[in-house]
DSSP file (Angstrom, degrees, kcal/mol; ACC not computed):
  #  RESIDUE AA STRUCTURE BP1 BP2  ACC     N-H-->O    O-->H-N    N-H-->O    O-->H-N    TCO  KAPPA ALPHA  PHI   PSI    X-CA   Y-CA   Z-CA
    1    1 A M     >        0   0    0      0, 0.0     4,-2.6     0, 0.0     5,-0.2   0.000 360.0 360.0 360.0 -38.6   65.2  112.8  200.7
    2    2 A Q  H  >  +     0   0    0      1,-0.2     4,-2.6     2,-0.2     5,-0.2   0.910 360.0  50.0 -58.1 -43.3   69.0  112.4  200.7
    3    3 A Q  H  > S+     0   0    0      1,-0.2     4,-3.1     2,-0.2    -1,-0.2   0.914 109.0  51.7 -63.5 -41.0   68.6  109.2  198.9
    4    4 A R  H  > S+     0   0    0      2,-0.2     4,-2.7     1,-0.2    -2,-0.2   0.927 110.1  48.5 -63.1 -43.4   66.4  110.8  196.4
    5    5 A E  H  X S+     0   0    0     -4,-2.6     4,-2.8     2,-0.2    -2,-0.2   0.903 113.4  47.6 -62.6 -42.2   68.9  113.6  195.8
    6    6 A E  H  X S+     0   0    0     -4,-2.6     4,-3.0     2,-0.2    -2,-0.2   0.907 111.7  50.7 -65.5 -40.5   71.7  111.0  195.4
    7    7 A Y  H  X S+     0   0    0     -4,-3.1     4,-2.5    -5,-0.2    -2,-0.2   0.941 113.5  44.0 -62.6 -46.1   69.5  109.0  193.1
    8    8 A I  H  X S+     0   0    0     -4,-2.7     4,-2.8     2,-0.2    -2,-0.2   0.904 113.7  51.0 -65.1 -42.0   68.7  112.0  190.9
    9    9 A A  H  X S+     0   0    0     -4,-2.8     4,-2.7     2,-0.2    -2,-0.2   0.922 111.7  47.6 -62.2 -43.4   72.4  113.2  191.0
   10   10 A N  H  X S+     0   0    0     -4,-3.0     4,-2.9     2,-0.2    -2,-0.2   0.899 112.3  49.6 -63.4 -40.4   73.5  109.7  189.9
   11   11 A E  H  X S+     0   0    0     -4,-2.5     4,-2.8     2,-0.2    -2,-0.2   0.905 111.8  48.3 -65.8 -40.3   70.8  109.6  187.1
   12   12 A I  H  X S+     0   0    0     -4,-2.8     4,-2.7     2,-0.2    -2,-0.2   0.926 113.6  47.2 -64.5 -44.1   72.0  113.1  186.0
   13   13 A T  H  X S+     0   0    0     -4,-2.7     4,-2.7     2,-0.2    -2,-0.2   0.915 113.8  47.7 -63.1 -43.3   75.6  111.9  186.0
   14   14 A A  H  X S+     0   0    0     -4,-2.9     4,-2.8     2,-0.2    -2,-0.2   0.906 112.6  49.1 -64.6 -41.4   74.7  108.7  184.2
   15   15 A A  H  X S+     0   0    0     -4,-2.8     4,-2.8     2,-0.2    -2,-0.2   0.913 112.2  48.3 -64.7 -42.0   72.7  110.7  181.6
   16   16 A E  H  X S+     0   0    0     -4,-2.7     4,-2.7     2,-0.2    -2,-0.2   0.916 112.5  48.7 -63.6 -42.8   75.6  113.1  181.1
   17   17 A T  H  X S+     0   0    0     -4,-2.7     4,-2.8     2,-0.2    -2,-0.2   0.922 112.7  47.8 -62.6 -44.6   78.0  110.2  180.7
   18   18 A S  H  X S+     0   0    0     -4,-2.8     4,-3.0     2,-0.2    -2,-0.2   0.906 111.7  50.6 -62.3 -41.5   75.6  108.6  178.2
   19   19 A R  H  X S+     0   0    0     -4,-2.8     4,-2.6     2,-0.2    -2,-0.2   0.926 111.9  47.2 -62.8 -44.5   75.3  111.9  176.4
   20   20 A V  H  X S+     0   0    0     -4,-2.7     4,-2.6     2,-0.2    -2,-0.2   0.917 114.7  46.4 -63.0 -44.0   79.1  112.3  176.2
   21   21 A E  H  X S+     0   0    0     -4,-2.8     4,-2.9     2,-0.2    -2,-0.2   0.899 112.6  50.4 -65.1 -40.1   79.5  108.7  175.0
   22   22 A A  H  X S+     0   0    0     -4,-3.0     4,-2.8     2,-0.2    -2,-0.2   0.906 112.0  47.4 -64.8 -40.6   76.7  109.1  172.5
   23   23 A K  H  X S+     0   0    0     -4,-2.6     4,-2.9     2,-0.2    -2,-0.2   0.918 112.8  49.1 -64.5 -42.9   78.3  112.3  171.2
   24   24 A K  H  X S+     0   0    0     -4,-2.6     4,-2.4     2,-0.2    -2,-0.2   0.927 113.2  46.6 -61.4 -44.9   81.7  110.6  171.1
   25   25 A Y  H  X S+     0   0    0     -4,-2.9     4,-2.6     2,-0.2    -2,-0.2   0.903 112.5  50.4 -63.6 -42.0   80.1  107.6  169.2
   26   26 A L  H  X S+     0   0    0     -4,-2.8     4,-2.6     2,-0.2    -2,-0.2   0.917 110.6  49.1 -62.5 -44.0   78.3  110.0  166.8
   27   27 A D  H  X S+     0   0    0     -4,-2.9     4,-2.5     2,-0.2    -2,-0.2   0.908 111.5  49.8 -61.3 -42.3   81.6  111.9  166.1
   28   28 A E  H  X S+     0   0    0     -4,-2.4     4,-2.7     2,-0.2    -2,-0.2   0.920 111.6  48.3 -62.4 -43.1   83.3  108.6  165.5
   29   29 A Q  H  X S+     0   0    0     -4,-2.6     4,-2.6     2,-0.2    -2,-0.2   0.893 111.3  49.9 -65.7 -39.5   80.5  107.5  163.1
   30   30 A R  H  X S+     0   0    0     -4,-2.6     4,-2.6     2,-0.2    -1,-0.2   0.907 111.4  49.4 -63.5 -41.0   80.7  110.9  161.3
   31   31 A Q  H  X S+     0   0    0     -4,-2.5     4,-2.7     2,-0.2    -2,-0.2   0.924 112.0  47.9 -63.3 -44.9   84.5  110.5  161.0
   32   32 A L  H  X S+     0   0    0     -4,-2.7     4,-2.6     2,-0.2    -2,-0.2   0.896 111.9  50.1 -63.0 -40.3   84.0  106.9  159.6
   33   33 A L  H  X S+     0   0    0     -4,-2.6     4,-2.6     2,-0.2    -2,-0.2   0.911 110.8  49.2 -64.3 -42.6   81.4  108.2  157.2
   34   34 A T  H  X S+     0   0    0     -4,-2.6     4,-2.6     2,-0.2    -2,-0.2   0.923 112.5  47.8 -61.9 -44.5   83.7  111.0  156.0
   35   35 A E  H  X S+     0   0    0     -4,-2.7     4,-2.8     2,-0.2    -2,-0.2   0.901 111.5  50.7 -63.1 -40.5   86.5  108.5  155.5
   36   36 A A  H  X S+     0   0    0     -4,-2.6     4,-2.7     2,-0.2    -2,-0.2   0.910 111.3  48.0 -64.0 -42.1   84.2  106.1  153.6
   37   37 A R  H  X S+     0   0    0     -4,-2.6     4,-2.6     2,-0.2    -2,-0.2   0.916 112.7  48.7 -64.2 -42.2   83.1  108.9  151.3
   38   38 A T  H  X S+     0   0    0     -4,-2.6     4,-2.4     2,-0.2    -2,-0.2   0.931 113.2  47.0 -62.5 -45.2   86.7  110.0  150.8
   39   39 A E  H  X S+     0   0    0     -4,-2.8     4,-2.5     2,-0.2    -2,-0.2   0.907 112.3  50.1 -63.6 -41.6   87.7  106.5  150.0
   40   40 A A  H  X S+     0   0    0     -4,-2.7     4,-2.5     2,-0.2    -2,-0.2   0.911 111.0  48.8 -62.8 -42.4   84.7  106.0  147.7
   41   41 A Q  H  X S+     0   0    0     -4,-2.6     4,-2.9     2,-0.2    -1,-0.2   0.893 110.4  51.5 -65.2 -38.8   85.6  109.2  145.8
   42   42 A T  H  X S+     0   0    0     -4,-2.4     4,-2.8     2,-0.2    -2,-0.2   0.922 110.4  48.8 -62.4 -44.0   89.2  108.1  145.5
   43   43 A L  H  X S+     0   0    0     -4,-2.5     4,-2.5     2,-0.2    -2,-0.2   0.912 112.4  48.3 -61.3 -42.8   88.0  104.8  144.1
   44   44 A I  H  X S+     0   0    0     -4,-2.5     4,-2.4     2,-0.2    -2,-0.2   0.932 112.4  48.5 -63.0 -46.0   85.7  106.6  141.6
   45   45 A D  H  X S+     0   0    0     -4,-2.9     4,-2.5     1,-0.2    -2,-0.2   0.920 112.5  48.2 -60.8 -44.3   88.5  108.9  140.6
   46   46 A N  H  X S+     0   0    0     -4,-2.8     4,-2.7     1,-0.2    -1,-0.2   0.900 110.9  51.1 -63.3 -40.3   91.0  106.0  140.1
   47   47 A A  H  X S+     0   0    0     -4,-2.5     4,-2.4     2,-0.2    -1,-0.2   0.895 110.5  49.1 -63.9 -40.0   88.4  104.1  138.1
   48   48 A K  H  X S+     0   0    0     -4,-2.4     4,-2.5     2,-0.2    -2,-0.2   0.918 111.7  48.6 -65.0 -43.3   87.8  107.2  135.9
   49   49 A K  H  X S+     0   0    0     -4,-2.5     4,-2.6     2,-0.2    -2,-0.2   0.929 112.5  48.3 -62.0 -44.7   91.5  107.6  135.3
   50   50 A Q  H  X S+     0   0    0     -4,-2.7     4,-2.8     1,-0.2     5,-0.2   0.900 111.3  50.5 -62.7 -41.0   91.9  103.9  134.5
   51   51 A A  H  X S+     0   0    0     -4,-2.4     4,-2.6     2,-0.2    -1,-0.2   0.904 110.6  49.6 -63.5 -41.0   89.0  104.2  132.1
   52   52 A D  H  X S+     0   0    0     -4,-2.5     4,-2.4     2,-0.2    -2,-0.2   0.921 111.8  48.3 -62.6 -44.1   90.6  107.2  130.4
   53   53 A I  H  X S+     0   0    0     -4,-2.6     4,-2.5     2,-0.2    -2,-0.2   0.934 113.4  46.8 -62.5 -46.5   93.9  105.4  130.1
   54   54 A Q  H  X S+     0   0    0     -4,-2.8     4,-2.7     1,-0.2    -1,-0.2   0.892 110.9  53.0 -64.0 -38.7   92.2  102.3  128.6
   55   55 A G  H  X S+     0   0    0     -4,-2.6     4,-2.4    -5,-0.2    -1,-0.2   0.914 110.4  47.2 -61.4 -42.9   90.2  104.5  126.3
   56   56 A Q  H  X S+     0   0    0     -4,-2.4     4,-2.8     2,-0.2    -2,-0.2   0.912 112.2  49.9 -64.8 -42.4   93.4  106.2  125.0
   57   57 A E  H  X S+     0   0    0     -4,-2.5     4,-2.6     2,-0.2    -2,-0.2   0.918 111.8  47.9 -63.1 -43.1   95.1  102.8  124.6
   58   58 A I  H  X S+     0   0    0     -4,-2.7     4,-2.5     2,-0.2    -1,-0.2   0.911 112.6  49.3 -63.7 -42.0   92.2  101.5  122.6
   59   59 A T  H  X S+     0   0    0     -4,-2.4     4,-2.5    -5,-0.2    -2,-0.2   0.920 111.6  48.6 -63.1 -44.1   92.1  104.6  120.5
   60   60 A E  H  X S+     0   0    0     -4,-2.8     4,-2.5     2,-0.2    -2,-0.2   0.917 112.4  48.4 -63.0 -43.1   95.8  104.4  119.8
   61   61 A L  H  X S+     0   0    0     -4,-2.6     4,-2.6     1,-0.2    -1,-0.2   0.910 111.8  49.7 -63.1 -41.5   95.6  100.7  118.9
   62   62 A A  H  X S+     0   0    0     -4,-2.5     4,-2.5     2,-0.2    -2,-0.2   0.900 111.4  48.9 -64.6 -40.7   92.6  101.4  116.6
   63   63 A Q  H  X S+     0   0    0     -4,-2.5     4,-2.4     2,-0.2    -2,-0.2   0.907 111.9  48.7 -65.8 -41.1   94.5  104.2  114.9
   64   64 A K  H  X S+     0   0    0     -4,-2.5     4,-2.6     2,-0.2    -2,-0.2   0.915 112.8  47.8 -64.0 -42.5   97.6  102.0  114.4
   65   65 A E  H  X S+     0   0    0     -4,-2.6     4,-2.8     2,-0.2    -2,-0.2   0.908 111.6  50.3 -65.1 -41.6   95.5   99.2  113.0
   66   66 A A  H  X S+     0   0    0     -4,-2.5     4,-2.3     2,-0.2    -2,-0.2   0.906 111.7  48.2 -62.5 -41.4   93.7  101.7  110.7
   67   67 A Q  H  X S+     0   0    0     -4,-2.4     4,-2.8     2,-0.2    -2,-0.2   0.906 111.6  49.9 -65.0 -41.5   97.0  103.0  109.5
   68   68 A R  H  X S+     0   0    0     -4,-2.6     4,-2.5     1,-0.2    -2,-0.2   0.925 112.2  47.4 -63.0 -44.4   98.3   99.4  108.9
   69   69 A L  H  X S+     0   0    0     -4,-2.8     4,-2.5     2,-0.2    -1,-0.2   0.886 112.0  50.6 -63.9 -38.2   95.2   98.5  106.9
   70   70 A K  H  X S+     0   0    0     -4,-2.3     4,-2.7     2,-0.2    -2,-0.2   0.935 111.6  46.8 -64.5 -46.4   95.5  101.7  104.9
   71   71 A E  H  X S+     0   0    0     -4,-2.8     4,-2.4     1,-0.2    -2,-0.2   0.897 112.8  50.1 -63.1 -39.5   99.2  101.1  104.1
   72   72 A S  H  X S+     0   0    0     -4,-2.5     4,-2.5     2,-0.2    -1,-0.2   0.911 111.7  48.1 -64.1 -42.6   98.4   97.5  103.2
   73   73 A A  H  X S+     0   0    0     -4,-2.5     4,-2.7     2,-0.2    -2,-0.2   0.908 111.3  50.0 -65.0 -42.3   95.6   98.6  100.9
   74   74 A V  H  X S+     0   0    0     -4,-2.7     4,-2.5     2,-0.2    -2,-0.2   0.920 112.0  48.3 -62.2 -43.6   97.8  101.2   99.3
   75   75 A L  H  X S+     0   0    0     -4,-2.4     4,-2.4     2,-0.2    -2,-0.2   0.922 112.7  47.7 -62.5 -44.6  100.5   98.6   98.7
   76   76 A E  H  X S+     0   0    0     -4,-2.5     4,-2.6     2,-0.2    -2,-0.2   0.905 112.0  49.9 -64.0 -41.3   98.0   96.1   97.2
   77   77 A I  H  X S+     0   0    0     -4,-2.7     4,-2.5     2,-0.2    -1,-0.2   0.915 110.7  50.2 -62.4 -42.8   96.5   98.8   95.0
   78   78 A E  H  X S+     0   0    0     -4,-2.5     4,-2.6     2,-0.2    -2,-0.2   0.911 111.4  48.3 -62.8 -42.6  100.0   99.7   93.8
   79   79 A Q  H  X S+     0   0    0     -4,-2.4     4,-2.4     1,-0.2    -2,-0.2   0.921 112.7  47.7 -64.8 -43.1  100.8   96.1   93.0
   80   80 A Q  H  X S+     0   0    0     -4,-2.6     4,-2.5     2,-0.2    -1,-0.2   0.876 111.2  51.9 -65.4 -36.3   97.5   95.6   91.2
   81   81 A K  H  X S+     0   0    0     -4,-2.5     4,-2.8     2,-0.2    -2,-0.2   0.931 109.8  48.6 -64.1 -45.5   98.2   98.8   89.2
   82   82 A E  H  X S+     0   0    0     -4,-2.6     4,-2.5     1,-0.2    -2,-0.2   0.903 112.3  48.9 -61.9 -41.1  101.6   97.6   88.2
   83   83 A Q  H  X S+     0   0    0     -4,-2.4     4,-2.5     2,-0.2    -1,-0.2   0.908 112.1  48.7 -64.3 -41.6  100.2   94.3   87.1
   84   84 A A  H  X S+     0   0    0     -4,-2.5     4,-2.6     2,-0.2    -2,-0.2   0.919 111.8  48.5 -64.6 -43.6   97.5   96.0   85.1
   85   85 A V  H  X S+     0   0    0     -4,-2.8     4,-2.6     2,-0.2    -2,-0.2   0.913 112.1  49.4 -63.0 -42.3  100.0   98.4   83.5
   86   86 A A  H  X S+     0   0    0     -4,-2.5     4,-2.4     2,-0.2    -2,-0.2   0.911 111.6  48.9 -63.2 -42.0  102.3   95.4   82.6
   87   87 A A  H  X S+     0   0    0     -4,-2.5     4,-2.4     2,-0.2    -2,-0.2   0.909 111.9  48.8 -63.9 -41.7   99.3   93.5   81.2
   88   88 A I  H  X S+     0   0    0     -4,-2.6     4,-3.0     2,-0.2    -2,-0.2   0.908 110.0  51.8 -64.5 -41.2   98.3   96.5   79.1
   89   89 A R  H  X S+     0   0    0     -4,-2.6     4,-2.9     2,-0.2     5,-0.2   0.928 110.2  49.1 -60.4 -44.1  101.9   96.9   77.9
   90   90 A D  H  X S+     0   0    0     -4,-2.4     4,-2.6     1,-0.2    -2,-0.2   0.922 113.0  46.9 -61.3 -43.4  101.9   93.3   76.8
   91   91 A Q  H  X S+     0   0    0     -4,-2.4     4,-2.9     2,-0.2     5,-0.2   0.915 112.7  49.2 -64.9 -42.3   98.6   93.7   75.0
   92   92 A V  H  X S+     0   0    0     -4,-3.0     4,-2.9     2,-0.2    -2,-0.2   0.920 112.2  48.8 -63.0 -43.2   99.8   96.9   73.3
   93   93 A A  H  X S+     0   0    0     -4,-2.9     4,-2.5     2,-0.2    -2,-0.2   0.931 113.3  46.7 -62.5 -45.2  103.0   95.2   72.2
   94   94 A S  H  X S+     0   0    0     -4,-2.6     4,-2.5    -5,-0.2    -2,-0.2   0.930 115.0  46.1 -62.7 -45.2  101.1   92.2   70.9
   95   95 A L  H  X S+     0   0    0     -4,-2.9     4,-3.1     2,-0.2     5,-0.2   0.891 111.3  52.6 -65.1 -38.6   98.6   94.4   69.1
   96   96 A S  H  X S+     0   0    0     -4,-2.9     4,-3.1    -5,-0.2    -2,-0.2   0.926 111.4  46.1 -62.6 -44.3  101.4   96.6   67.7
   97   97 A V  H  X S+     0   0    0     -4,-2.5     4,-2.7     2,-0.2    -2,-0.2   0.919 114.2  48.8 -64.1 -42.8  103.3   93.6   66.3
   98   98 A L  H  X S+     0   0    0     -4,-2.5     4,-2.2     2,-0.2    -2,-0.2   0.928 114.5  44.6 -62.6 -45.9  100.0   92.2   64.9
   99   99 A I  H  X S+     0   0    0     -4,-3.1     4,-2.8     2,-0.2     5,-0.2   0.931 113.6  50.5 -63.7 -45.4   99.1   95.5   63.3
  100  100 A A  H  X S+     0   0    0     -4,-3.1     4,-2.9    -5,-0.2     5,-0.2   0.915 111.2  48.4 -60.7 -41.9  102.6   96.0   62.0
  101  101 A S  H  X S+     0   0    0     -4,-2.7     4,-2.4     2,-0.2    -1,-0.2   0.891 111.9  49.5 -67.3 -36.6  102.7   92.5   60.4
  102  102 A K  H  X S+     0   0    0     -4,-2.2     4,-1.8     2,-0.2    -2,-0.2   0.912 113.5  46.3 -65.5 -41.8   99.2   93.2   58.8
  103  103 A V  H  X S+     0   0    0     -4,-2.8     4,-2.3     2,-0.2     5,-0.2   0.929 113.5  48.2 -66.3 -44.7  100.4   96.5   57.4
  104  104 A I  H  X S+     0   0    0     -4,-2.9     4,-2.6     1,-0.2    -2,-0.2   0.907 109.6  53.2 -63.4 -41.7  103.7   95.0   56.1
  105  105 A E  H  < S+     0   0    0     -4,-2.4    -1,-0.2    -5,-0.2    -2,-0.2   0.891 113.9  42.6 -60.8 -39.0  101.9   92.1   54.5
  106  106 A K  H  < S+     0   0    0     -4,-1.8    -1,-0.2    -5,-0.2    -2,-0.2   0.858 121.2  38.7 -76.5 -35.0   99.6   94.5   52.7
  107  107 A E  H  < S+     0   0    0     -4,-2.3     2,-0.4    -5,-0.1    -2,-0.2   0.777 100.8  77.9 -90.6 -27.7  102.2   97.0   51.6
  108  108 A L     <  -     0   0    0     -4,-2.6     2,-0.1    -5,-0.2     0, 0.0  -0.659  65.4-148.7 -90.9 135.2  105.2   94.8   50.8
  109  109 A T     >  -     0   0    0     -2,-0.4     4,-2.5     1,-0.1     5,-0.2  -0.423  37.0 -98.9 -85.2 171.9  105.4   92.9   47.6
  110  110 A A  H  > S+     0   0    0      1,-0.2     4,-2.0     2,-0.2     5,-0.1   0.872 127.1  52.5 -59.8 -36.7  107.2   89.6   47.4
  111  111 A E  H  > S+     0   0    0      2,-0.2     4,-2.0     1,-0.2    -1,-0.2   0.905 108.8  49.2 -66.6 -42.4  110.2   91.5   46.0
  112  112 A D  H  > S+     0   0    0      1,-0.2     4,-2.3     2,-0.2    -2,-0.2   0.901 110.2  51.4 -64.3 -41.2  110.2   93.9   48.9
  113  113 A Q  H  X S+     0   0    0     -4,-2.5     4,-2.2     1,-0.2    -1,-0.2   0.910 109.3  50.0 -61.4 -42.2  110.0   91.1   51.4
  114  114 A Q  H  X S+     0   0    0     -4,-2.0     4,-2.4     1,-0.2    -1,-0.2   0.885 109.3  51.7 -64.1 -38.4  113.0   89.4   49.8
  115  115 A Q  H  X S+     0   0    0     -4,-2.0     4,-2.4     2,-0.2    -1,-0.2   0.909 109.7  49.4 -65.4 -42.0  115.0   92.6   49.9
  116  116 A L  H  X S+     0   0    0     -4,-2.3     4,-2.3     2,-0.2    -2,-0.2   0.900 111.3  49.8 -63.0 -41.2  114.2   93.0   53.7
  117  117 A I  H  X S+     0   0    0     -4,-2.2     4,-2.4     2,-0.2    -2,-0.2   0.922 111.1  48.8 -64.2 -44.1  115.2   89.4   54.3
  118  118 A D  H  X S+     0   0    0     -4,-2.4     4,-2.4     1,-0.2    -2,-0.2   0.905 111.2  49.8 -63.0 -41.6  118.5   89.9   52.4
  119  119 A E  H  X S+     0   0    0     -4,-2.4     4,-2.6     2,-0.2    -1,-0.2   0.900 111.0  50.0 -64.3 -40.1  119.3   93.1   54.3
  120  120 A Y  H  X S+     0   0    0     -4,-2.3     4,-2.6     2,-0.2    -2,-0.2   0.920 111.5  47.9 -64.3 -43.7  118.6   91.4   57.7
  121  121 A I  H  X S+     0   0    0     -4,-2.4     4,-2.1     2,-0.2    -1,-0.2   0.905 112.1  50.2 -64.3 -40.6  120.9   88.5   56.8
  122  122 A K  H  X S+     0   0    0     -4,-2.4     4,-1.8     2,-0.2    -2,-0.2   0.928 112.9  45.8 -63.0 -45.7  123.6   90.9   55.6
  123  123 A E  H  X S+     0   0    0     -4,-2.6     4,-1.7     1,-0.2    -2,-0.2   0.901 112.1  51.0 -64.9 -41.0  123.3   92.9   58.9
  124  124 A A  H  X S+     0   0    0     -4,-2.6     4,-0.7     1,-0.2    -1,-0.2   0.877 110.3  50.5 -64.7 -36.7  123.3   89.7   61.0
  125  125 A G  H  < S+     0   0    0     -4,-2.1     3,-0.4     1,-0.2    -1,-0.2   0.854 108.7  51.2 -69.7 -35.0  126.4   88.5   59.2
  126  126 A E  H  < S+     0   0    0     -4,-1.8    -1,-0.2     1,-0.2    -2,-0.2   0.821 104.7  57.1 -71.5 -30.9  128.3   91.8   59.7
  127  127 A K  H  <        0   0    0     -4,-1.7    -1,-0.2     1,-0.3    -2,-0.2   0.711 360.0 360.0 -76.0 -18.8  127.6   91.8   63.5
  128  128 A R     <        0   0    0     -4,-0.7    -1,-0.3    -3,-0.4    -2,-0.2   0.501 360.0 360.0 -71.7 360.0  129.2   88.4   63.9
């Protein structure tokens, strides 16, 4: 009977030891799981922050590029406008001279033309 009591006592002690070790192992596993979750959340947070930063950088670059393209377009439009105005001025000047010469030809007699030529020669001679 003594042996049986010792055997049962040893089994109870072994069971208690196993229970304590199992609890300790369970606590360790829970701690590791908590740490893993914390680390995973930190990684997720860092990834979100990095994504936000990259998003801002991409947006800033896109805005700068859009501004550069806008300024380039405005400059090109201004240059084309200036070229168009210069071309129109040239055309207006040419047309004005053509119209003036047509009007003068119709209105001036040969005598009037000779008088204009003489006056021009006289003025040109005085300026020398």
